[in-house]
N, C-alpha and C positions, 0 to 999 in steps of 0.2 A: 801438442805434445806427441800425438801419434805420427804426425808428418815427420818430425825429427827422427823418430825411431825407424821409420821406413827408409828414410834417407841414409841412416847409419847402416842399416842392413844391406842396402844396395851398394854402399861403398865397400863393405866387408866382402860381399859376393864378388865385386869387381877385383878386389885385391887377391882374393883366393883363386879366382879363375885365371888371373894373369900374373905369373910370377916373374916375368921379365921386366927389367927396368931400362927405359930408353935413356942412354947416357946423354944424347943430344938434347933431349927435353930438359934434363936436369941442368946441363951446362947453360942452356938458354935462360932458364929460370934464375940461375946464379948471376948471369950477366945482366938480366933485367933488374934484379935487386940491387946490384952494384950501381947501375945507371941511376936508379931512383935515389939511392943513398948519396951519390955524388951530386945529383941535381938538388937534393934537399940541402946539402951542405953549402952549395954555391948560393942558393937562395938565402939561407940564414946568414952567410957571410956578407952578402950584398946588403941585406937589411941592417945588419950591425954597422957596417961601414957608412951606410946612408944615415942612420940614426946618429952616429958619431959626427958626421959632417954637418948635419942640421944643428946638432947641439953646439958644435964649434962656431957655426955661423951666428947662432943666436947669442952666444957669449960675446962675440966680437961687436955686436951692435950696441 
């Protein structure tokens, strides 16, 4: 429990000491999240199509 409190205090000190926000870092984080989201949706779509194809093949046998 104590470790978590120290970590929170360190974060607060960092935020208080640095009031500037780097827009490039924020944009990079947004792009990374979008890439992860797209990748996840592609994987889910591929899994759904594959499952549908396998189900269809099994029904035709």
